[in-house]
Structures are given as structure tokens and as C-alpha cells.
N, C-alpha and C positions, 0 to 999 in steps of 0.2 A: 432513427436515433440509436445511440449506444445502449447496450443492455448486457446482462449476464445470463447465459443460457446453461442448461444442464441436460444431459442425455441419460435416460434410464434404460436404454436398450442397446448399449454398445456403440452408439454413434449413428444409428439409423435415422433418428430424429432428435430434435432438441426443443425444449420449451423454456420460456423465460422463468427465472426464479426471483424476479423483482416485481414490484407493482403494488397496488393498494392491498393492504392487509398483510404484507410480508415483512414490514418493518423497514423496507428500502424501496421507495418509489422514486425512480430517477426523474420522473416528471413533476415531483412535488418534494424536492429537498428542502431542508429548513430555511434556506435563503431562496425565496421564490423567484429571484431574478438570475439564478445560476443556470448556465448552459453547460451541460456535461461535455468535456473535451476528450478525456481519456479515462480508462478504467484499467487498473492493474489488479490481478488476483493472485493469491498464494494459498497453499495448503501445506500441512505438515503430516508426516507419517505418524507423529505422536497423537494427532486428533484428525484422522482422515475424513471424518464426516463434517468437520468445520471448514469454513471458507472465509478468508480475509479478503476484503476489497478496499482498494485505495482509489478514490475518485477525485479527479482534478476537474474543477469547473471554472468558468469565467463568469465573474459577477457582471452582468450586463448593466447594472445600475451604477457601477463604480469603475472608472478607467484604471487599467493595469492592476486590478485587484482580484487575484485568483482565490478560489475557495477550495479547501481540501477537506475531504471526509474520509474517515476510516471506519469501516463496518466489519462486524464478525457475524457470520451466519452459523448458527448452531441448530441442528435439526432443520426445520423449515422457516425459522424466524431470524431476521437480520436485527442486529443491535448496533446503534451508532456508538462507536468507541471514542472517536475524536472528531471535532470539526474546528476549523480556524480559517482565517483569512491570511494569506501570505503577506509577510512584511519583514524586511530586514534579511540579513544573511541566513539566519537559521531557518526561516520559513519560506525562503525564495524557492520557487518552483518553475517548471517550464511546461509549455503545452506539448512539447515534443517527446516526453518520456515519462514513464511512471515506474519506479523501481520499488518493489516490495518483496520481502522474504520472511519466512517463518522458520524458526529453528526446527530441524528434523527430529530433535529429541525433547523439545519443550515448546508446545504450541502456544504458550503464553509469552514467548520471546519473539517479538515482531519488530521489523525494521523497515523504514521506507526512506527513499532518497529524495532529497531536495538539493540545495546547494551543499548542504551537509547531510548527515544521516541522523534521523530521529528514530527513537526506539522506545519500546517498553519491555520490561522483563517480568511484568505481572499482569498480562492480559489487557492492558490499557488503563489501569488505575492511575499510573503516573507515566509521564513521557519525559525523555531527556535527550539532549544532544549526545548521540552515541558515535559521533564521527571519530573513528580510530586512526584516521589518515591525516598525516601532517608531514611537513618536510618536503624535500625535493622529490619530484615525480608525481605527487598528488595534485590534481587540479580539481577544483570544485565542480559540481554538477554530476550527481550520480545517475548514470544511465541504466545500470543493472546491479542487482544485489542477488547473491546466491550462496547457499550453503552446500558443501559437498554431501552427497547421500552416503548412507551406510558407514558412518564413522562414529566412534563413541564420544568424541570431543570436537564437534565441528567448528570450523572457523568461518567467519563471514567474509565473502569476497565482494569487492565493489569495482564495477567497471565504470570509468570516468574519462574525462577528456585526456588525461595524461597516461592512461593505461589501466592496469588492474592492481588493486591494493588489497591487503588482507588484514583482518582484525582477529587477533588471537582470542580464544574463549575467555 
């Protein structure tokens, strides 16, 4: 099955950082009928010891109903930040990609891709449609999200069906 691993010896070996007692057990998600399809992870230089995970699951009990979970790992403990079932354009997702990015200068600014872009600017307290992309050239379905490194005012880039678009800070 899918999992999240970490190396503490420069990549010579890896061990799982999920499971019972960690706060994120991929075999026991809040919806017990969820089958993990994809996991996306992101980290920020602003909080290099924190890890964000975006988990897309298929709800085996309900046809065409994906579940999405967003977790944050601080220290050795995972905390669920958001969970929901996809429905409608804002929450539509795909089994084929998971786009997640964390601002390199503010680890509380996290964005993930669906048909549109969802995001939080306060560590997950509130979430909103953060899709900055409209007009000709943008096609829904975010495949990749990224911030350029080493800049003082980073812009969010989105790779999608129509190419690449940019959101100004």
C-alpha cells in the first residue's frame, strides 16, 4: 500500500512515519471505507521540520465519491487539518494527480489542486477557493503547484491542462 517514508541517514534506509499512534494511520482513516489512491507531500523552508500531506482516497462505499484529507506533521505527530468528500467544481479531484505546495516564506500558506485551487493562509483554520486563474489559456484541473525558491515575494505557479499560470502574491 501507499505510505510516507523518511530517512534519517541520508537515504541509506527509510522508515514509515505513519501508522498507529502517529496521528495518521493510512489503514484507519476517518472514513473506514476509504482506499488510498495518491499521496502528495510538501515542505517549506520556513518550517523545514513540518510536512504537509494531501491524501486522495476512493470511498469504496459510495460510487464516484473521493475523499480528501490534508494533514500536517509537526515533530513526530500528524494532525488532520481538513477532510471532505469531493463534490461540485470546487471539490472535484482526480485519481491521476495530487498538487500541493507550501509557501517558502510562510509555512501556514498551503494550497492544493483540484478542479480549482483550494488554500489556507492561516495553517488550516479556514480554507477558501484560491484559484487565481481565469480567462483564456487556463483550463481546470491542477496537475502541479509550485513556488519558486529563494525569492522574497514568491508567486504560486499552477501547471494545468492549458499550460502554466501564475498567481501574484
